[in-house]
C-alpha positions as CSV (number, residue, x, y, z in Angstrom):
1,X,49.1,-28.2,224.5
2,X,52.9,-28.0,224.9
3,X,54.6,-24.8,225.9
4,X,56.0,-24.5,222.4
5,X,52.5,-24.7,220.9
6,X,51.2,-22.1,223.3
7,X,54.0,-19.6,222.7
8,X,53.0,-16.8,220.3
9,X,54.9,-16.7,217.1
10,X,57.4,-13.9,217.3
11,X,56.9,-11.0,214.8
12,X,60.1,-9.8,213.1
13,X,60.9,-6.6,211.1
14,X,62.8,-6.2,208.0
15,X,64.1,-3.6,205.5
16,X,64.7,-3.8,201.8
17,X,68.0,-2.7,200.3
18,X,68.6,-4.5,197.0
19,X,71.2,-2.8,194.8
20,X,70.5,-2.2,191.1
21,X,74.0,-2.3,189.5
22,X,72.7,-0.9,186.2
23,X,71.4,2.2,187.9
24,X,74.0,2.5,190.8
25,X,71.0,2.9,193.2
26,X,69.7,0.7,196.0
27,X,66.2,0.6,197.7
28,X,67.6,2.1,200.9
29,X,68.2,5.2,198.7
30,X,65.0,5.2,196.7
31,X,62.9,4.8,199.9
32,X,65.2,7.3,201.8
33,X,65.9,4.7,204.4
34,X,69.6,5.6,204.1
35,X,68.8,9.0,205.7
36,X,65.6,8.1,207.6
37,X,66.8,4.9,209.2
38,X,66.6,6.2,212.8
39,X,62.9,7.2,212.1
40,X,62.2,3.8,210.6
41,X,63.8,1.9,213.5
42,X,61.8,4.1,215.9
43,X,58.6,2.9,214.0
44,X,59.7,-0.6,214.5
45,X,60.4,-0.1,218.2
46,X,57.0,1.6,218.6
47,X,55.4,-1.5,217.2
48,X,57.2,-3.5,220.0
49,X,59.7,-5.2,217.8
50,X,63.4,-5.5,218.4
51,X,64.4,-8.5,216.2
52,X,64.7,-7.6,212.5
53,X,66.4,-8.7,209.3
54,X,68.8,-6.0,208.4
55,X,71.0,-5.8,205.3
56,X,74.7,-4.9,205.1
57,X,75.4,-2.9,202.0
58,X,78.5,-4.6,200.5
59,X,78.0,-2.6,197.3
60,X,78.6,0.7,199.3
61,X,81.1,-0.7,201.8
62,X,83.6,-1.8,199.1
63,X,82.9,0.6,196.2
64,X,86.6,0.4,195.4
65,X,88.0,-3.1,195.2
66,X,89.9,-4.0,198.3
67,X,89.1,-0.8,200.2
68,X,86.3,-1.0,202.8
69,X,84.4,2.0,204.2
70,X,82.6,0.9,207.3
71,X,81.6,4.3,208.5
72,X,77.9,4.2,207.7
73,X,77.6,0.5,208.7
74,X,79.4,1.3,212.0
75,X,76.8,4.0,212.7
76,X,73.8,1.8,212.1
77,X,75.2,-1.3,213.7
78,X,76.2,0.7,216.8
79,X,72.7,2.1,217.0
80,X,71.2,-1.3,216.7
81,X,73.4,-2.7,219.5
82,X,73.0,0.3,221.8
83,X,69.2,0.3,221.5
84,X,68.6,-3.4,222.1
85,X,67.8,-4.4,218.6
86,X,68.6,-8.0,217.5
87,X,69.5,-7.9,213.9
88,X,69.7,-10.9,211.6
89,X,72.3,-9.4,209.4
90,X,72.0,-10.0,205.6
91,X,75.4,-10.0,203.9
92,X,74.2,-10.2,200.2
93,X,70.6,-9.4,199.3
94,X,69.9,-10.3,195.7
95,X,72.2,-8.3,193.4
96,X,73.8,-6.3,196.2
97,X,77.4,-6.8,195.3
98,X,80.0,-4.1,194.3
99,X,79.6,-2.7,190.8
100,X,83.3,-3.5,190.0
101,X,82.2,-7.2,189.9
102,X,81.2,-6.5,186.3
103,X,80.0,-10.0,185.6
104,X,78.1,-10.2,188.9
105,X,77.6,-13.7,190.1
106,X,79.4,-15.1,187.1
107,X,82.5,-13.1,187.9
108,X,85.5,-15.3,188.8
109,X,86.4,-12.7,191.5
110,X,83.1,-13.1,193.3
111,X,84.1,-16.0,195.6
112,X,87.4,-14.5,196.9
113,X,86.0,-11.0,197.2
114,X,82.9,-12.3,199.0
115,X,84.9,-14.3,201.5
116,X,87.2,-11.3,202.3
117,X,84.2,-9.2,202.9
118,X,82.4,-11.8,205.0
119,X,85.4,-12.3,207.2
120,X,86.0,-8.6,207.6
121,X,82.4,-8.2,208.7
122,X,82.5,-11.0,211.3
123,X,85.7,-9.7,212.9
124,X,84.4,-6.1,213.0
125,X,81.0,-7.1,214.6
126,X,81.6,-10.1,216.8
127,X,78.5,-9.4,218.9
128,X,76.1,-10.3,216.0
129,X,73.8,-13.2,217.0
130,X,72.2,-14.1,213.7
131,X,73.2,-13.8,210.1
132,X,72.1,-14.7,206.5
133,X,75.1,-15.3,204.4
134,X,73.3,-15.0,201.0
135,X,69.7,-14.1,200.7
136,X,67.6,-16.4,198.5
137,X,70.3,-18.2,196.7
138,X,67.9,-20.3,194.7
139,X,65.6,-17.5,193.5
140,X,68.4,-14.9,193.1
141,X,70.6,-17.2,190.9
142,X,67.5,-18.4,189.1
143,X,66.5,-14.8,188.1
144,X,70.2,-14.0,187.2
145,X,71.1,-17.3,185.5
146,X,67.9,-18.9,184.2
147,X,65.4,-16.0,183.6
148,X,67.9,-13.4,182.4
149,X,66.0,-10.7,184.5
150,X,69.0,-9.6,186.6
151,X,72.7,-9.4,185.7
152,X,74.6,-11.2,184.3
153,X,71.5,-12.0,182.3
154,X,72.2,-15.6,181.6
155,X,69.3,-17.9,180.6
156,X,68.3,-21.5,180.8
157,X,69.4,-24.4,183.0
158,X,73.0,-24.2,181.9
159,X,73.3,-20.5,183.0
160,X,71.6,-21.3,186.4
161,X,73.9,-24.2,187.2
162,X,77.0,-22.2,186.2
163,X,76.1,-19.5,188.7
164,X,75.4,-21.9,191.5
165,X,78.8,-23.5,191.0
166,X,80.5,-20.2,190.9
167,X,78.8,-18.7,194.0
168,X,77.9,-21.5,196.5
169,X,81.3,-22.8,197.3
170,X,82.2,-19.4,198.8
171,X,79.0,-19.3,200.8
172,X,79.7,-22.8,202.2
173,X,83.2,-21.7,203.1
174,X,81.8,-18.6,204.8
175,X,79.5,-20.9,206.7
176,X,82.4,-22.9,208.1
177,X,84.4,-19.7,208.8
178,X,81.5,-18.2,210.8
179,X,81.4,-21.3,212.9
180,X,84.9,-20.3,214.1
181,X,84.5,-16.5,214.2
182,X,80.9,-16.3,215.6
183,X,80.5,-19.7,217.3
184,X,77.4,-18.6,219.3
185,X,75.6,-17.0,216.3
186,X,73.1,-18.8,214.1
187,X,73.0,-19.1,210.4
188,X,69.5,-18.3,209.0
189,X,69.3,-19.7,205.5
190,X,66.7,-17.8,203.5
191,X,65.0,-18.9,200.4
192,X,61.7,-19.0,198.7
193,X,58.9,-21.3,200.0
194,X,57.5,-22.8,196.8
195,X,54.9,-25.3,195.7
196,X,53.6,-25.8,192.1
197,X,50.6,-27.4,190.4
198,X,49.7,-28.4,186.9
199,X,46.3,-28.3,185.1
200,X,47.1,-30.8,182.4
201,X,49.6,-33.7,181.9
202,X,52.3,-31.5,180.4
203,X,51.9,-28.8,183.2
204,X,51.9,-31.4,185.9
205,X,55.2,-32.9,184.6
206,X,56.7,-29.4,184.7
207,X,55.3,-28.8,188.2
208,X,56.7,-32.0,189.5
209,X,60.1,-31.1,188.2
210,X,59.8,-27.5,189.6
211,X,58.8,-29.0,193.0
212,X,62.1,-31.0,193.0
213,X,64.1,-28.0,191.7
214,X,63.0,-25.7,194.6
215,X,65.2,-27.8,196.9
216,X,68.2,-28.0,194.5
217,X,70.5,-25.3,196.0
218,X,69.9,-26.1,199.6
219,X,70.3,-29.8,199.0
220,X,73.6,-29.0,197.2
221,X,74.7,-26.8,200.1
222,X,74.0,-29.6,202.6
223,X,75.5,-32.3,200.5
224,X,72.2,-34.1,199.9
225,X,72.5,-34.2,196.1
226,X,69.5,-34.9,193.8
227,X,67.9,-37.9,192.2
228,X,69.7,-38.3,188.9
229,X,66.9,-40.5,187.6
230,X,64.2,-37.8,188.1
231,X,63.0,-35.5,185.4
232,X,65.1,-32.8,187.0
233,X,68.1,-35.1,187.1
234,X,67.7,-35.9,183.4
235,X,67.4,-32.2,182.6
236,X,70.6,-31.4,184.6
237,X,72.7,-34.1,182.9
238,X,73.5,-32.2,179.6
239,X,74.4,-29.0,181.5
240,X,76.8,-30.5,183.9
241,X,74.5,-30.9,186.8
242,X,76.7,-33.5,188.3
243,X,78.9,-30.5,189.4
244,X,76.3,-29.8,192.1
245,X,76.9,-33.3,193.6
246,X,80.4,-32.4,194.8
247,X,80.1,-28.8,196.0
248,X,81.6,-28.0,199.4
249,X,79.0,-28.2,202.1
250,X,78.0,-25.8,204.8
251,X,75.7,-25.7,207.9
252,X,72.4,-24.2,208.6
253,X,70.8,-23.4,212.0
254,X,67.4,-21.9,211.0
255,X,65.5,-22.4,207.7
256,X,64.1,-19.1,206.6
257,X,61.2,-19.4,204.1
258,X,60.1,-16.4,202.0
259,X,56.5,-16.8,201.0
260,X,54.3,-14.8,198.6
261,X,51.2,-15.8,196.7
262,X,53.4,-15.8,193.5
263,X,55.5,-18.6,195.1
264,X,52.9,-21.0,193.9
265,X,52.6,-21.3,190.1
266,X,50.3,-23.3,187.9
267,X,51.6,-24.8,184.7
268,X,49.9,-26.0,181.6
269,X,50.7,-26.4,177.9
270,X,50.1,-22.7,177.6
271,X,52.8,-21.8,180.1
272,X,52.9,-20.7,183.7
273,X,50.7,-18.4,185.8
274,X,50.8,-17.3,189.5
275,X,49.3,-17.7,191.9
276,X,47.9,-21.2,191.2
277,X,44.1,-21.3,191.5
278,X,44.5,-24.2,194.0
279,X,47.2,-23.0,196.4
280,X,48.4,-25.4,199.1
281,X,47.9,-23.9,202.6
282,X,51.1,-22.3,203.8
283,X,51.1,-24.5,206.9
284,X,51.3,-27.5,204.6
285,X,54.2,-26.0,202.7
286,X,56.1,-25.2,205.9
287,X,55.5,-28.8,207.1
288,X,57.1,-30.1,203.9
289,X,60.3,-28.2,204.5
290,X,60.3,-29.1,208.2
291,X,59.9,-32.8,207.4
292,X,62.6,-32.7,204.8
293,X,65.2,-30.8,206.8
294,X,64.3,-31.0,210.5
295,X,65.4,-27.4,211.0
296,X,63.6,-24.7,213.0
297,X,61.6,-22.7,210.5
298,X,61.1,-18.9,210.2
299,X,58.8,-17.1,207.8
300,X,61.5,-14.6,206.7
301,X,59.6,-12.7,204.1
302,X,55.9,-12.1,203.2
303,X,53.7,-9.3,202.0
304,X,50.9,-8.7,199.5
305,X,50.7,-5.9,196.9
306,X,47.5,-4.0,197.8
307,X,45.7,-1.6,200.1
308,X,46.8,-1.5,203.7
309,X,43.6,-3.4,204.6
310,X,44.5,-6.1,202.2
311,X,48.0,-6.4,203.8
312,X,46.4,-6.6,207.3
313,X,44.3,-9.5,206.1
314,X,47.2,-11.3,204.6
315,X,49.1,-10.8,207.8
316,X,46.2,-12.6,209.6
317,X,46.4,-15.4,207.0
318,X,50.2,-16.1,207.3
319,X,50.2,-15.8,211.1
320,X,47.3,-18.2,211.3
321,X,49.1,-20.7,209.0
322,X,52.3,-20.4,211.0
323,X,50.4,-21.0,214.3
324,X,48.9,-24.1,212.6
325,X,52.4,-25.3,211.6
326,X,53.5,-24.8,215.2
327,X,50.5,-26.8,216.5
328,X,51.7,-29.7,214.2
329,X,55.1,-29.7,215.9
330,X,57.1,-27.4,213.6
331,X,59.6,-25.3,215.5
332,X,58.5,-21.8,214.2
333,X,61.1,-19.2,215.0
334,X,59.2,-16.1,213.8
335,X,57.2,-14.3,211.1
336,X,58.8,-11.4,209.3
337,X,56.6,-9.0,207.3
338,X,58.9,-7.7,204.7
339,X,59.5,-4.7,204.5
340,X,58.5,-2.4,207.3
341,X,58.1,0.6,204.9
342,X,56.9,0.3,201.3
343,X,59.5,-0.8,198.8
344,X,60.2,0.6,195.3
345,X,60.5,-0.6,191.7
346,X,59.6,-4.3,192.4
347,X,56.8,-3.8,189.8
348,X,59.5,-4.3,187.2
349,X,61.5,-6.8,189.3
350,X,64.1,-3.9,189.6
351,X,64.7,-3.8,185.9
352,X,63.7,-0.1,186.0
353,X,64.7,2.4,188.7
354,X,61.9,4.9,188.7
355,X,61.1,5.2,192.4
356,X,57.8,3.5,191.8
357,X,56.4,2.9,195.3
358,X,55.3,-0.7,195.8
359,X,52.3,-0.9,198.2
360,X,53.6,-3.7,200.4
361,X,54.9,-2.2,203.7
362,X,53.7,-2.1,207.2
363,X,53.9,1.7,206.9
364,X,52.9,3.2,203.5
365,X,54.8,5.9,201.7
366,X,53.1,9.0,200.5
367,X,54.2,11.2,197.6
368,X,56.9,12.8,199.8
369,X,58.0,9.4,201.2
370,X,56.6,10.2,204.6
371,X,55.9,7.1,206.6
372,X,52.1,6.7,207.2
373,X,50.3,4.5,209.7
374,X,47.2,2.5,208.9
375,X,45.2,-0.6,209.9
376,X,48.1,-2.6,208.7
377,X,50.5,-1.0,211.2
378,X,47.9,-1.5,213.9
379,X,47.5,-5.2,213.2
380,X,51.3,-5.6,213.0
381,X,51.7,-4.0,216.5
382,X,49.0,-6.2,217.9
383,X,50.7,-9.3,216.6
384,X,54.0,-8.1,217.9
385,X,52.4,-7.7,221.3
386,X,51.3,-11.4,221.4
387,X,47.9,-11.2,219.8
388,X,47.0,-14.5,218.0
389,X,45.7,-14.5,214.4
390,X,42.2,-15.1,215.7
391,X,42.4,-11.7,217.4
392,X,43.3,-9.8,214.2
393,X,40.7,-8.4,211.8
394,X,39.9,-9.8,208.4
395,X,39.1,-6.9,206.0
396,X,37.1,-7.5,202.9
397,X,39.6,-7.7,200.1
398,X,39.7,-4.9,197.5
399,X,40.6,-5.5,193.8
400,X,42.9,-6.6,192.4
401,X,43.9,-8.6,195.5
402,X,40.4,-10.1,195.8
403,X,40.8,-11.7,192.4
404,X,44.5,-12.4,192.9
405,X,43.8,-14.4,196.2
406,X,40.6,-16.0,195.0
407,X,42.1,-19.5,195.4
408,X,42.9,-18.8,199.1
409,X,39.2,-18.0,200.0
410,X,38.4,-21.6,201.1
411,X,41.3,-21.4,203.6
412,X,39.7,-18.1,205.0
413,X,36.1,-19.2,205.0
414,X,35.9,-19.4,208.8
415,X,36.7,-15.7,209.3
416,X,34.3,-12.9,210.3
417,X,34.9,-10.3,207.6
418,X,34.5,-6.5,208.1
419,X,34.8,-3.5,205.9
420,X,38.0,-1.4,206.3
421,X,37.3,1.7,208.3
422,X,36.5,4.7,206.1
423,X,39.1,6.8,208.0
424,X,42.0,4.6,206.9
425,X,43.7,6.5,204.0
426,X,45.9,3.5,203.3
427,X,42.9,1.6,202.1
428,X,42.5,4.1,199.2
429,X,46.0,4.2,197.9
430,X,46.9,4.6,194.2
431,X,49.0,2.1,192.3
432,X,47.6,-0.9,194.1
433,X,46.5,-2.2,190.7
434,X,50.1,-2.4,189.4
435,X,51.2,-6.0,188.9
436,X,54.7,-7.5,189.1
437,X,56.2,-8.6,185.8
438,X,56.5,-12.3,186.4
439,X,57.7,-14.8,183.9
440,X,59.3,-18.3,183.7
441,X,61.6,-19.4,180.9
442,X,60.9,-22.8,179.3
443,X,57.7,-23.2,181.4
444,X,55.9,-25.1,178.6
């Protein structure tokens, strides 16, 4: 076994901050991370973790066009630097752009404004070692431009392509700019890790197209293009898809893959559902991306909505799969459970802003938003300390996660299962039955 294969996969932290322009609130505020960030970082440090994905709140830094207020960012960034944290800074996380960009990612001002902000950040914090220029460009622009879930609420392939063409040239230019301003730092591209199946001929045709579509934005960013003769290519033709073939190109150092059970859909004549009943093992998916791009890979987001014992079990699964990918020769640069504390309002995909606590964090939030430890935070700290997946417990899954993950059970059949300890309050949380509102336009 090589030294790379023997090395434990590094565990990484992360905090959720998405801005909801329609409500003028972000998840830092609804979870009180904006005032409890020292406490939250102390929890991370207590777990033995110093490397973390951390967002920069452009929507609060530039609330007035052309006027930057770095005071809060200076405070947090200074604390991170002084206390030995290694942030992977996240410049735009989903719809976290200033509210004065009234058309969001369709706004003609987006590109110039984003570039001014990106340059100002790099010049202000030249010590940053890793950065994400735009979080999940495929899925973000898909939800904004194809699914009409987030502003500017465009729908269909035309809307999606229009947003890609408006946004990605600026991201590519920022990539080239950061090569000059931060020559020793690494660009961590982050997007969803997808794979889809079909249960009839119609569904399989759509799944094949979707399996091509998942690479569309990153391929455009790298100048790889797409197969114009494929089903995806034929679908793109009438909406000006050829524009994607001539976009400015950028560079990537690490390929970040965000993986959830709902990243694998199954399609049929009746539509699409997630997760597929026959999920591809995560290691196989990571290997697909590795073989396609040859870039070091990082699992940049994962979680499962459920009791804390369910989350500990899912952590065991994803870590085991990343260890397997590493054994196959994939350069695995880390695993990030996202987020460290429970998030809010993802049950409605941020359409509503109700402070609805999403049961997904390493630490769970009680009714007063106090951070609470559990078997999940114990497993997380063990993994951060170098424990392998085989050393982590597998807890019997509770409903609805047991049904939700039924297709994964064959991949977990070799585990020794145990009941969650009766003293673990996080295994008896309310709201764990709440489902995310998932949908796909034109999935038939």
